[in-house]
N, C-alpha and C positions, 0 to 999 in steps of 0.2 A: 287804397283802392283795390278791390278784389277782381276776380275774373269777370269779364263782361260777356254776357250771353245775348246774342242777337237771334231773333226768330221772327217769323212772319205772323203778324197779328191776325191776318185774314184767314189763316189756316186753323180750323177748329181743333185739330189734333195737336198742333203746336201750342196753341193757347192753353189747352187743357193740361198738357204735360208741363208747360211753364208754370201754370198755377199750382200744380202739385209740387213741383220742385221748389217754388217760392215758399210754400208751407213747410217743407222739410228742411229748408236752409235756415235753421235756427241760429247758426253762427254768423249769418250775414256775409258770406264769402262771395256771393254772386250778385252782380248788378244786371238786372233784366232790361232789355231794350228792344223796341220794335222799329226803331229807325234803321236806315241803311247801315250796314256793317262797313268796316274799313275797306272791304273788297267789293262793295256794291250791295244792291238789294238781295235779300235772302229769299230764295225760292220757297214755295210751300213745301213742307215736309223736311226741310233742312235747317240746320243751326250753324252758327259761327260763334266760336269762343275765342276771346282775346285775352291773353295774359300780358298785362302792361308791364309787369316787373321783368319778365323775360323777353318782352317785345316780340311775342310770337302770336300767330293767328292759326287756329285749328278749325278744320271743317270735318264734316262727316263723323265717322266712328271715333276719330281722334278728339273731336270736340265733345262728343258724348262722354268719352273716357275722362277728359279734363273736368267736366262738370261733375261726374260721378265721384271723382277724387276730392271734390270740395264739399260734398254733402255727406255727412256721416251715415245717413240711412242708405246711401247708394255706394258706400266705400267698397264693399265686397264685389259688387258688380264692376266697379272701376278697376279693381285689382285683376278680376277675371279677364278684362279686356286687354291686359298686357300679354296674355297667352295667344299666340298667333292663330291657332285653329278657332278659338272662341271669337277672337276679334274679326276674323274673316267671315265666320258664320253670321254674326250679328251686324257686320258692316255691309252686308249685301243691301242693295237698294230695294226698298219696298215699292211695289207697284202703286204709283199715285200716292196720294196723301191718305194714310190710314187704310191701305189696301183697297184703293179705288172707291172708298166709301166717303171721301171728303165732300163736304157740303159746298165747296166752291163751285 
């Protein structure tokens, strides 16, 4: 069992990014899910990553980093997210879903 990625299927930005990640996950390390995560419903614009081996749950930028480290095409971005200034910059909340341009 790989990393489980929970996202909101009603969020067009989330669905688009999940579809892109699914195409790039040629190693099959991520299991995609739109059901409620172990910590409850996933709000639009957010993701939850669950590592069943380590029994840990990640949200926000830490979930993004976890997913990036599983997908070879995103590995450099994942490594960059270990650097605190970079992680803090990209970890800021974006206003609304996709910069207030969400279709919800």
